[in-house]
PDB file of N, CA, C, O and CB in Angstrom:
ATOM      1  N   MET A   1      60.989 111.550 246.354  1.00  0.00           N
ATOM      2  CA  MET A   1      62.219 110.905 245.247  1.00  0.00           C
ATOM      3  C   MET A   1      63.778 110.719 246.533  1.00  0.00           C
ATOM      4  O   MET A   1      64.627 109.855 246.753  1.00  0.00           O
ATOM      5  CB  MET A   1      62.678 112.566 243.470  1.00  0.00           C
ATOM      6  N   GLY A   2      63.440 112.065 247.078  1.00  0.00           N
ATOM      7  CA  GLY A   2      64.616 112.753 247.566  1.00  0.00           C
ATOM      8  C   GLY A   2      64.807 111.327 248.754  1.00  0.00           C
ATOM      9  O   GLY A   2      65.604 110.395 248.644  1.00  0.00           O
ATOM     10  N   LYS A   3      63.908 111.537 249.731  1.00  0.00           N
ATOM     11  CA  LYS A   3      63.917 110.190 250.378  1.00  0.00           C
ATOM     12  C   LYS A   3      64.649 109.511 250.050  1.00  0.00           C
ATOM     13  O   LYS A   3      65.834 109.307 250.316  1.00  0.00           O
ATOM     14  CB  LYS A   3      63.013 109.514 250.352  1.00  0.00           C
ATOM     15  N   PHE A   4      63.707 108.969 249.210  1.00  0.00           N
ATOM     16  CA  PHE A   4      64.490 107.028 248.215  1.00  0.00           C
ATOM     17  C   PHE A   4      65.792 107.023 247.899  1.00  0.00           C
ATOM     18  O   PHE A   4      66.405 105.977 247.687  1.00  0.00           O
ATOM     19  CB  PHE A   4      63.876 106.538 246.349  1.00  0.00           C
ATOM     20  N   LEU A   5      66.173 107.862 247.857  1.00  0.00           N
ATOM     21  CA  LEU A   5      67.121 108.540 246.975  1.00  0.00           C
ATOM     22  C   LEU A   5      67.952 108.003 248.911  1.00  0.00           C
ATOM     23  O   LEU A   5      68.328 106.830 248.916  1.00  0.00           O
ATOM     24  CB  LEU A   5      66.721 110.712 246.052  1.00  0.00           C
ATOM     25  N   LEU A   6      68.011 108.203 249.272  1.00  0.00           N
ATOM     26  CA  LEU A   6      68.552 109.054 250.947  1.00  0.00           C
ATOM     27  C   LEU A   6      68.272 107.846 251.836  1.00  0.00           C
ATOM     28  O   LEU A   6      68.631 107.668 253.000  1.00  0.00           O
ATOM     29  CB  LEU A   6      67.391 110.745 251.659  1.00  0.00           C
ATOM     30  N   GLY A   7      67.361 106.843 250.827  1.00  0.00           N
ATOM     31  CA  GLY A   7      67.313 105.174 252.104  1.00  0.00           C
ATOM     32  C   GLY A   7      68.466 104.929 251.566  1.00  0.00           C
ATOM     33  O   GLY A   7      69.470 104.769 252.261  1.00  0.00           O
ATOM     34  N   LEU A   8      68.477 104.865 250.230  1.00  0.00           N
ATOM     35  CA  LEU A   8      68.624 103.949 248.936  1.00  0.00           C
ATOM     36  C   LEU A   8      70.978 104.071 249.002  1.00  0.00           C
ATOM     37  O   LEU A   8      71.847 103.385 248.464  1.00  0.00           O
ATOM     38  CB  LEU A   8      67.378 105.144 246.898  1.00  0.00           C
ATOM     39  N   VAL A   9      71.013 104.913 249.650  1.00  0.00           N
ATOM     40  CA  VAL A   9      72.267 105.934 249.730  1.00  0.00           C
ATOM     41  C   VAL A   9      72.759 105.277 250.766  1.00  0.00           C
ATOM     42  O   VAL A   9      73.805 104.647 250.613  1.00  0.00           O
ATOM     43  CB  VAL A   9      72.066 107.603 249.988  1.00  0.00           C
ATOM     44  N   ILE A  10      71.901 105.304 252.400  1.00  0.00           N
ATOM     45  CA  ILE A  10      72.230 104.218 253.901  1.00  0.00           C
ATOM     46  C   ILE A  10      72.527 103.541 253.744  1.00  0.00           C
ATOM     47  O   ILE A  10      73.702 103.222 253.922  1.00  0.00           O
ATOM     48  CB  ILE A  10      71.566 103.678 254.781  1.00  0.00           C
ATOM     49  N   GLY A  11      71.174 102.486 253.059  1.00  0.00           N
ATOM     50  CA  GLY A  11      70.986 100.951 252.695  1.00  0.00           C
ATOM     51  C   GLY A  11      72.380 101.232 252.691  1.00  0.00           C
ATOM     52  O   GLY A  11      72.937 101.310 253.786  1.00  0.00           O
ATOM     53  N   TRP A  12      73.054 101.400 251.633  1.00  0.00           N
ATOM     54  CA  TRP A  12      73.761 100.827 250.779  1.00  0.00           C
ATOM     55  C   TRP A  12      75.712 101.286 251.500  1.00  0.00           C
ATOM     56  O   TRP A  12      76.656 100.498 251.547  1.00  0.00           O
ATOM     57  CB  TRP A  12      73.120 101.520 249.062  1.00  0.00           C
ATOM     58  N   VAL A  13      75.708 102.483 251.858  1.00  0.00           N
ATOM     59  CA  VAL A  13      76.646 102.358 252.644  1.00  0.00           C
ATOM     60  C   VAL A  13      76.465 101.165 254.157  1.00  0.00           C
ATOM     61  O   VAL A  13      77.413 100.387 254.266  1.00  0.00           O
ATOM     62  CB  VAL A  13      76.839 103.842 252.936  1.00  0.00           C
ATOM     63  N   LEU A  14      75.551 101.054 255.037  1.00  0.00           N
ATOM     64  CA  LEU A  14      75.859 100.380 255.800  1.00  0.00           C
ATOM     65  C   LEU A  14      75.892  98.301 255.869  1.00  0.00           C
ATOM     66  O   LEU A  14      76.364  97.485 256.660  1.00  0.00           O
ATOM     67  CB  LEU A  14      75.118 101.119 256.557  1.00  0.00           C
ATOM     68  N   CYS A  15      75.080  98.208 254.513  1.00  0.00           N
ATOM     69  CA  CYS A  15      75.445  96.774 254.336  1.00  0.00           C
ATOM     70  C   CYS A  15      76.908  96.830 253.269  1.00  0.00           C
ATOM     71  O   CYS A  15      77.449  95.726 253.192  1.00  0.00           O
ATOM     72  CB  CYS A  15      73.964  95.852 253.577  1.00  0.00           C
ATOM     73  N   HIS A  16      77.639  98.007 252.412  1.00  0.00           N
ATOM     74  CA  HIS A  16      78.756  97.749 252.931  1.00  0.00           C
ATOM     75  C   HIS A  16      79.488  97.792 253.756  1.00  0.00           C
ATOM     76  O   HIS A  16      80.045  96.739 254.068  1.00  0.00           O
ATOM     77  CB  HIS A  16      79.132  97.896 252.641  1.00  0.00           C
ATOM     78  N   ARG A  17      79.712  98.653 254.258  1.00  0.00           N
ATOM     79  CA  ARG A  17      79.878  98.788 255.838  1.00  0.00           C
ATOM     80  C   ARG A  17      79.865  97.245 256.266  1.00  0.00           C
ATOM     81  O   ARG A  17      80.961  96.781 256.580  1.00  0.00           O
ATOM     82  CB  ARG A  17      78.525  99.753 256.653  1.00  0.00           C
ATOM     83  N   TYR A  18      79.108  96.665 256.300  1.00  0.00           N
ATOM     84  CA  TYR A  18      78.445  94.977 257.397  1.00  0.00           C
ATOM     85  C   TYR A  18      79.249  94.190 256.995  1.00  0.00           C
ATOM     86  O   TYR A  18      79.971  93.576 257.780  1.00  0.00           O
ATOM     87  CB  TYR A  18      76.736  94.084 257.141  1.00  0.00           C
ATOM     88  N   THR A  19      79.332  93.970 255.209  1.00  0.00           N
ATOM     89  CA  THR A  19      79.843  92.940 254.984  1.00  0.00           C
ATOM     90  C   THR A  19      81.247  92.727 254.900  1.00  0.00           C
ATOM     91  O   THR A  19      81.758  91.634 254.660  1.00  0.00           O
ATOM     92  CB  THR A  19      79.350  92.628 254.122  1.00  0.00           C
ATOM     93  N   HIS A  20      81.959  93.955 255.133  1.00  0.00           N
ATOM     94  CA  HIS A  20      83.342  94.093 255.652  1.00  0.00           C
ATOM     95  C   HIS A  20      83.533  93.787 256.628  1.00  0.00           C
ATOM     96  O   HIS A  20      84.601  93.291 256.989  1.00  0.00           O
ATOM     97  CB  HIS A  20      83.852  95.065 255.681  1.00  0.00           C
ATOM     98  N   ILE A  21      82.169  94.071 257.633  1.00  0.00           N
ATOM     99  CA  ILE A  21      83.108  93.604 259.301  1.00  0.00           C
ATOM    100  C   ILE A  21      82.770  91.831 259.127  1.00  0.00           C
ATOM    101  O   ILE A  21      83.727  91.082 259.321  1.00  0.00           O
ATOM    102  CB  ILE A  21      82.054  94.531 261.404  1.00  0.00           C
ATOM    103  N   MET A  22      81.650  91.320 258.828  1.00  0.00           N
ATOM    104  CA  MET A  22      81.439  90.448 258.213  1.00  0.00           C
ATOM    105  C   MET A  22      82.798  89.283 257.674  1.00  0.00           C
ATOM    106  O   MET A  22      83.230  88.224 258.128  1.00  0.00           O
ATOM    107  CB  MET A  22      80.728  91.136 257.320  1.00  0.00           C
ATOM    108  N   ILE A  23      83.113  90.078 256.581  1.00  0.00           N
ATOM    109  CA  ILE A  23      84.419  89.068 256.156  1.00  0.00           C
ATOM    110  C   ILE A  23      85.718  89.004 256.659  1.00  0.00           C
ATOM    111  O   ILE A  23      86.510  88.178 256.205  1.00  0.00           O
ATOM    112  CB  ILE A  23      84.770  89.233 254.929  1.00  0.00           C
ATOM    113  N   ALA A  24      86.088  89.940 257.725  1.00  0.00           N
ATOM    114  CA  ALA A  24      86.781  90.366 258.576  1.00  0.00           C
ATOM    115  C   ALA A  24      87.066  89.715 259.442  1.00  0.00           C
ATOM    116  O   ALA A  24      88.136  89.240 259.822  1.00  0.00           O
ATOM    117  CB  ALA A  24      86.482  91.168 258.924  1.00  0.00           C
ATOM    118  N   SER A  25      85.622  89.656 259.946  1.00  0.00           N
ATOM    119  CA  SER A  25      85.368  88.603 261.493  1.00  0.00           C
ATOM    120  C   SER A  25      85.566  87.355 260.713  1.00  0.00           C
ATOM    121  O   SER A  25      86.749  87.219 261.025  1.00  0.00           O
ATOM    122  CB  SER A  25      83.513  88.617 262.487  1.00  0.00           C
ATOM    123  N   GLU A  26      85.355  86.440 260.020  1.00  0.00           N
ATOM    124  CA  GLU A  26      85.479  85.412 258.944  1.00  0.00           C
ATOM    125  C   GLU A  26      86.570  84.730 259.405  1.00  0.00           C
ATOM    126  O   GLU A  26      86.863  83.804 260.161  1.00  0.00           O
ATOM    127  CB  GLU A  26      85.664  85.913 257.480  1.00  0.00           C
ATOM    128  N   CYS A  27      87.392  86.070 258.173  1.00  0.00           N
ATOM    129  CA  CYS A  27      88.738  85.905 257.760  1.00  0.00           C
ATOM    130  C   CYS A  27      89.934  85.094 259.386  1.00  0.00           C
ATOM    131  O   CYS A  27      90.673  84.123 259.542  1.00  0.00           O
ATOM    132  CB  CYS A  27      89.207  87.813 257.167  1.00  0.00           C
ATOM    133  N   GLU A  28      89.459  86.215 260.178  1.00  0.00           N
ATOM    134  CA  GLU A  28      89.532  85.570 261.883  1.00  0.00           C
ATOM    135  C   GLU A  28      90.056  84.799 262.484  1.00  0.00           C
ATOM    136  O   GLU A  28      91.115  84.417 262.982  1.00  0.00           O
ATOM    137  CB  GLU A  28      88.750  85.126 262.362  1.00  0.00           C
ATOM    138  N   ARG A  29      88.526  84.550 262.254  1.00  0.00           N
ATOM    139  CA  ARG A  29      88.409  82.653 263.520  1.00  0.00           C
ATOM    140  C   ARG A  29      87.853  81.997 262.708  1.00  0.00           C
ATOM    141  O   ARG A  29      86.939  81.373 263.248  1.00  0.00           O
ATOM    142  CB  ARG A  29      87.263  82.395 265.248  1.00  0.00           C
ATOM    143  N   LEU A  30      87.975  81.680 260.972  1.00  0.00           N
ATOM    144  CA  LEU A  30      87.468  80.803 260.164  1.00  0.00           C
ATOM    145  C   LEU A  30      89.414  80.628 259.369  1.00  0.00           C
ATOM    146  O   LEU A  30      90.111  79.613 259.376  1.00  0.00           O
ATOM    147  CB  LEU A  30      85.804  81.552 259.088  1.00  0.00           C
ATOM    148  N   GLY A  31      89.728  81.877 258.849  1.00  0.00           N
ATOM    149  CA  GLY A  31      90.362  81.591 257.715  1.00  0.00           C
ATOM    150  C   GLY A  31      89.606  82.042 256.903  1.00  0.00           C
ATOM    151  O   GLY A  31      89.897  82.861 256.031  1.00  0.00           O
ATOM    152  N   GLY A  32      89.075  81.794 257.005  1.00  0.00           N
ATOM    153  CA  GLY A  32      88.279  82.439 255.176  1.00  0.00           C
ATOM    154  C   GLY A  32      86.891  82.036 255.459  1.00  0.00           C
ATOM    155  O   GLY A  32      86.331  81.464 256.395  1.00  0.00           O
ATOM    156  N   PHE A  33      86.414  82.690 253.963  1.00  0.00           N
ATOM    157  CA  PHE A  33      84.631  82.596 254.217  1.00  0.00           C
ATOM    158  C   PHE A  33      84.082  82.276 252.904  1.00  0.00           C
ATOM    159  O   PHE A  33      85.025  82.132 252.127  1.00  0.00           O
ATOM    160  CB  PHE A  33      83.797  84.159 254.768  1.00  0.00           C
ATOM    161  N   PHE A  34      82.877  82.091 252.281  1.00  0.00           N
ATOM    162  CA  PHE A  34      82.224  81.321 251.461  1.00  0.00           C
ATOM    163  C   PHE A  34      80.991  82.185 250.834  1.00  0.00           C
ATOM    164  O   PHE A  34      80.013  82.486 251.519  1.00  0.00           O
ATOM    165  CB  PHE A  34      81.826  80.065 252.217  1.00  0.00           C
ATOM    166  N   VAL A  35      81.116  82.511 249.624  1.00  0.00           N
ATOM    167  CA  VAL A  35      79.592  82.727 248.379  1.00  0.00           C
ATOM    168  C   VAL A  35      79.421  81.847 247.778  1.00  0.00           C
ATOM    169  O   VAL A  35      80.101  81.404 246.854  1.00  0.00           O
ATOM    170  CB  VAL A  35      79.532  83.734 247.193  1.00  0.00           C
ATOM    171  N   GLY A  36      77.991  81.272 248.454  1.00  0.00           N
ATOM    172  CA  GLY A  36      77.385  81.010 247.071  1.00  0.00           C
ATOM    173  C   GLY A  36      78.414  78.960 247.573  1.00  0.00           C
ATOM    174  O   GLY A  36      78.641  78.155 248.476  1.00  0.00           O
ATOM    175  N   SER A  37      78.571  79.199 246.413  1.00  0.00           N
ATOM    176  CA  SER A  37      79.686  77.287 246.348  1.00  0.00           C
ATOM    177  C   SER A  37      81.294  77.802 246.539  1.00  0.00           C
ATOM    178  O   SER A  37      82.041  76.904 246.928  1.00  0.00           O
ATOM    179  CB  SER A  37      79.644  76.107 244.082  1.00  0.00           C
ATOM    180  N   LYS A  38      81.603  78.451 246.431  1.00  0.00           N
ATOM    181  CA  LYS A  38      82.701  79.069 246.283  1.00  0.00           C
ATOM    182  C   LYS A  38      83.293  78.422 248.062  1.00  0.00           C
ATOM    183  O   LYS A  38      82.649  78.021 249.032  1.00  0.00           O
ATOM    184  CB  LYS A  38      82.419  80.958 245.865  1.00  0.00           C
ATOM    185  N   THR A  39      84.429  78.550 247.872  1.00  0.00           N
ATOM    186  CA  THR A  39      85.400  79.386 249.472  1.00  0.00           C
ATOM    187  C   THR A  39      86.716  80.094 248.931  1.00  0.00           C
ATOM    188  O   THR A  39      87.240  80.045 247.819  1.00  0.00           O
ATOM    189  CB  THR A  39      86.163  77.945 250.913  1.00  0.00           C
ATOM    190  N   TYR A  40      86.937  80.511 249.646  1.00  0.00           N
ATOM    191  CA  TYR A  40      88.540  81.506 249.852  1.00  0.00           C
ATOM    192  C   TYR A  40      88.743  81.596 251.261  1.00  0.00           C
ATOM    193  O   TYR A  40      87.968  81.479 252.210  1.00  0.00           O
ATOM    194  CB  TYR A  40      88.535  83.313 249.242  1.00  0.00           C
ATOM    195  N   LYS A  41      90.321  81.899 251.153  1.00  0.00           N
ATOM    196  CA  LYS A  41      91.050  81.481 251.980  1.00  0.00           C
ATOM    197  C   LYS A  41      91.622  82.704 252.565  1.00  0.00           C
ATOM    198  O   LYS A  41      92.224  83.360 251.715  1.00  0.00           O
ATOM    199  CB  LYS A  41      91.887  80.554 251.475  1.00  0.00           C
ATOM    200  N   CYS A  42      91.629  83.164 253.609  1.00  0.00           N
ATOM    201  CA  CYS A  42      92.475  84.714 253.556  1.00  0.00           C
ATOM    202  C   CYS A  42      93.544  84.193 254.852  1.00  0.00           C
ATOM    203  O   CYS A  42      93.594  83.405 255.797  1.00  0.00           O
ATOM    204  CB  CYS A  42      91.224  86.548 254.049  1.00  0.00           C
ATOM    205  N   VAL A  43      94.348  85.261 254.134  1.00  0.00           N
ATOM    206  CA  VAL A  43      96.052  85.642 254.729  1.00  0.00           C
ATOM    207  C   VAL A  43      96.532  86.930 254.899  1.00  0.00           C
ATOM    208  O   VAL A  43      96.504  87.923 254.171  1.00  0.00           O
ATOM    209  CB  VAL A  43      97.168  85.165 253.802  1.00  0.00           C
ATOM    210  N   ALA A  44      97.150  86.638 256.431  1.00  0.00           N
ATOM    211  CA  ALA A  44      96.615  88.289 256.861  1.00  0.00           C
ATOM    212  C   ALA A  44      98.738  88.478 256.731  1.00  0.00           C
ATOM    213  O   ALA A  44      99.664  87.670 256.814  1.00  0.00           O
ATOM    214  CB  ALA A  44      95.335  88.633 259.277  1.00  0.00           C
ATOM    215  N   ILE A  45      98.638  90.040 256.491  1.00  0.00           N
ATOM    216  CA  ILE A  45      99.832  90.243 256.067  1.00  0.00           C
ATOM    217  C   ILE A  45     100.039  91.084 257.198  1.00  0.00           C
ATOM    218  O   ILE A  45      99.261  91.945 257.611  1.00  0.00           O
ATOM    219  CB  ILE A  45     100.056  90.741 254.653  1.00  0.00           C
ATOM    220  N   LYS A  46     101.128  90.775 257.659  1.00  0.00           N
ATOM    221  CA  LYS A  46     102.051  91.127 258.777  1.00  0.00           C
ATOM    222  C   LYS A  46     102.370  92.473 258.667  1.00  0.00           C
ATOM    223  O   LYS A  46     101.935  93.415 259.329  1.00  0.00           O
ATOM    224  CB  LYS A  46     103.302  90.334 258.814  1.00  0.00           C
ATOM    225  N   ASN A  47     103.412  92.458 257.494  1.00  0.00           N
ATOM    226  CA  ASN A  47     104.473  93.315 257.428  1.00  0.00           C
ATOM    227  C   ASN A  47     104.298  94.749 256.117  1.00  0.00           C
ATOM    228  O   ASN A  47     105.278  94.982 255.410  1.00  0.00           O
ATOM    229  CB  ASN A  47     105.769  92.209 257.124  1.00  0.00           C
ATOM    230  N   ASP A  48     103.115  95.515 255.953  1.00  0.00           N
ATOM    231  CA  ASP A  48     103.355  96.134 255.663  1.00  0.00           C
ATOM    232  C   ASP A  48     104.300  96.576 253.954  1.00  0.00           C
ATOM    233  O   ASP A  48     104.092  97.174 252.898  1.00  0.00           O
ATOM    234  CB  ASP A  48     103.522  96.168 256.702  1.00  0.00           C
ATOM    235  N   SER A  49     104.852  96.175 254.313  1.00  0.00           N
ATOM    236  CA  SER A  49     106.349  96.814 253.157  1.00  0.00           C
ATOM    237  C   SER A  49     106.285  96.000 252.323  1.00  0.00           C
ATOM    238  O   SER A  49     106.994  96.147 251.328  1.00  0.00           O
ATOM    239  CB  SER A  49     108.092  96.847 253.637  1.00  0.00           C
ATOM    240  N   ILE A  50     105.343  94.762 252.440  1.00  0.00           N
ATOM    241  CA  ILE A  50     105.749  94.236 251.071  1.00  0.00           C
ATOM    242  C   ILE A  50     104.394  93.638 251.007  1.00  0.00           C
ATOM    243  O   ILE A  50     104.203  92.443 250.785  1.00  0.00           O
ATOM    244  CB  ILE A  50     107.169  93.165 250.885  1.00  0.00           C
ATOM    245  N   THR A  51     103.056  94.896 251.299  1.00  0.00           N
ATOM    246  CA  THR A  51     101.942  94.365 251.357  1.00  0.00           C
ATOM    247  C   THR A  51     101.402  94.717 249.134  1.00  0.00           C
ATOM    248  O   THR A  51     100.868  94.180 248.163  1.00  0.00           O
ATOM    249  CB  THR A  51     100.925  95.332 252.987  1.00  0.00           C
ATOM    250  N   GLN A  52     101.870  95.577 249.449  1.00  0.00           N
ATOM    251  CA  GLN A  52     101.714  95.816 247.372  1.00  0.00           C
ATOM    252  C   GLN A  52     102.345  94.879 246.339  1.00  0.00           C
ATOM    253  O   GLN A  52     101.867  94.660 245.226  1.00  0.00           O
ATOM    254  CB  GLN A  52     102.564  97.316 246.753  1.00  0.00           C
ATOM    255  N   THR A  53     103.428  94.369 246.811  1.00  0.00           N
ATOM    256  CA  THR A  53     104.006  93.452 246.333  1.00  0.00           C
ATOM    257  C   THR A  53     103.552  91.628 246.487  1.00  0.00           C
ATOM    258  O   THR A  53     103.982  90.625 245.917  1.00  0.00           O
ATOM    259  CB  THR A  53     105.169  93.843 246.835  1.00  0.00           C
ATOM    260  N   THR A  54     102.515  91.844 247.520  1.00  0.00           N
ATOM    261  CA  THR A  54     102.414  90.370 247.539  1.00  0.00           C
ATOM    262  C   THR A  54     100.327  90.891 246.704  1.00  0.00           C
ATOM    263  O   THR A  54      99.623  89.974 246.281  1.00  0.00           O
ATOM    264  CB  THR A  54     102.774  89.323 249.825  1.00  0.00           C
ATOM    265  N   ILE A  55      99.984  91.894 246.684  1.00  0.00           N
ATOM    266  CA  ILE A  55      98.474  92.170 246.356  1.00  0.00           C
ATOM    267  C   ILE A  55      99.500  91.951 244.738  1.00  0.00           C
ATOM    268  O   ILE A  55      98.715  91.235 244.116  1.00  0.00           O
ATOM    269  CB  ILE A  55      97.363  94.066 247.016  1.00  0.00           C
ATOM    270  N   LEU A  56     100.150  92.059 244.231  1.00  0.00           N
ATOM    271  CA  LEU A  56     100.731  92.594 242.634  1.00  0.00           C
ATOM    272  C   LEU A  56     100.387  90.789 242.362  1.00  0.00           C
ATOM    273  O   LEU A  56      99.781  90.282 241.418  1.00  0.00           O
ATOM    274  CB  LEU A  56     103.013  93.463 242.378  1.00  0.00           C
ATOM    275  N   LYS A  57     101.115  90.014 243.736  1.00  0.00           N
ATOM    276  CA  LYS A  57     101.292  88.796 243.034  1.00  0.00           C
ATOM    277  C   LYS A  57     100.067  87.946 243.154  1.00  0.00           C
ATOM    278  O   LYS A  57     100.191  86.831 242.647  1.00  0.00           O
ATOM    279  CB  LYS A  57     102.489  88.074 243.528  1.00  0.00           C
ATOM    280  N   ALA A  58      98.356  88.340 243.974  1.00  0.00           N
ATOM    281  CA  ALA A  58      97.599  86.910 244.250  1.00  0.00           C
ATOM    282  C   ALA A  58      96.949  87.922 242.482  1.00  0.00           C
ATOM    283  O   ALA A  58      96.236  87.390 241.631  1.00  0.00           O
ATOM    284  CB  ALA A  58      96.209  86.436 246.350  1.00  0.00           C
ATOM    285  N   GLU A  59      97.385  89.115 242.427  1.00  0.00           N
ATOM    286  CA  GLU A  59      96.148  89.341 241.170  1.00  0.00           C
ATOM    287  C   GLU A  59      96.817  88.662 240.118  1.00  0.00           C
ATOM    288  O   GLU A  59      96.202  88.397 239.084  1.00  0.00           O
ATOM    289  CB  GLU A  59      95.721  91.086 240.623  1.00  0.00           C
ATOM    290  N   LYS A  60      98.536  88.216 240.334  1.00  0.00           N
ATOM    291  CA  LYS A  60      98.646  88.265 238.607  1.00  0.00           C
ATOM    292  C   LYS A  60      98.459  86.256 238.598  1.00  0.00           C
ATOM    293  O   LYS A  60      98.085  85.581 237.640  1.00  0.00           O
ATOM    294  CB  LYS A  60     100.831  89.190 237.754  1.00  0.00           C
ATOM    295  N   LEU A  61      98.827  85.801 239.855  1.00  0.00           N
ATOM    296  CA  LEU A  61      98.041  84.319 240.003  1.00  0.00           C
ATOM    297  C   LEU A  61      96.646  84.398 239.718  1.00  0.00           C
ATOM    298  O   LEU A  61      96.232  83.722 238.776  1.00  0.00           O
ATOM    299  CB  LEU A  61      98.110  83.686 241.481  1.00  0.00           C
ATOM    300  N   ASN A  62      95.783  85.162 240.418  1.00  0.00           N
ATOM    301  CA  ASN A  62      94.006  85.303 239.612  1.00  0.00           C
ATOM    302  C   ASN A  62      94.349  85.314 238.676  1.00  0.00           C
ATOM    303  O   ASN A  62      95.307  84.542 238.629  1.00  0.00           O
ATOM    304  CB  ASN A  62      92.882  86.507 239.699  1.00  0.00           C
ATOM    305  N   ARG A  63      94.116  85.880 237.481  1.00  0.00           N
ATOM    306  CA  ARG A  63      94.370  85.689 236.408  1.00  0.00           C
ATOM    307  C   ARG A  63      94.853  84.717 235.315  1.00  0.00           C
ATOM    308  O   ARG A  63      94.568  84.615 234.122  1.00  0.00           O
ATOM    309  CB  ARG A  63      94.739  86.246 236.478  1.00  0.00           C
ATOM    310  N   LEU A  64      96.075  83.718 236.517  1.00  0.00           N
ATOM    311  CA  LEU A  64      96.482  82.697 235.830  1.00  0.00           C
ATOM    312  C   LEU A  64      95.212  81.578 235.481  1.00  0.00           C
ATOM    313  O   LEU A  64      94.798  80.896 234.543  1.00  0.00           O
ATOM    314  CB  LEU A  64      97.641  82.130 236.649  1.00  0.00           C
ATOM    315  N   GLY A  65      95.114  81.676 235.936  1.00  0.00           N
ATOM    316  CA  GLY A  65      94.267  80.621 237.036  1.00  0.00           C
ATOM    317  C   GLY A  65      93.069  80.562 238.050  1.00  0.00           C
ATOM    318  O   GLY A  65      92.819  79.517 238.651  1.00  0.00           O
TER     319      GLY A  65
END
């Protein structure tokens, strides 16, 4: 049972990291990515001082529409 749980955790960590790397590369290369039938557009934040405001705006827009 211990080996199974260890394998599960290692697999989850590797898949989680791989997913982040793939999404980042798709965003840099194509400006977006897709999941199933939905397509997402990526926008780079170049100024870290406005990051929090930008994220809050995006969350507010996401709730509205």
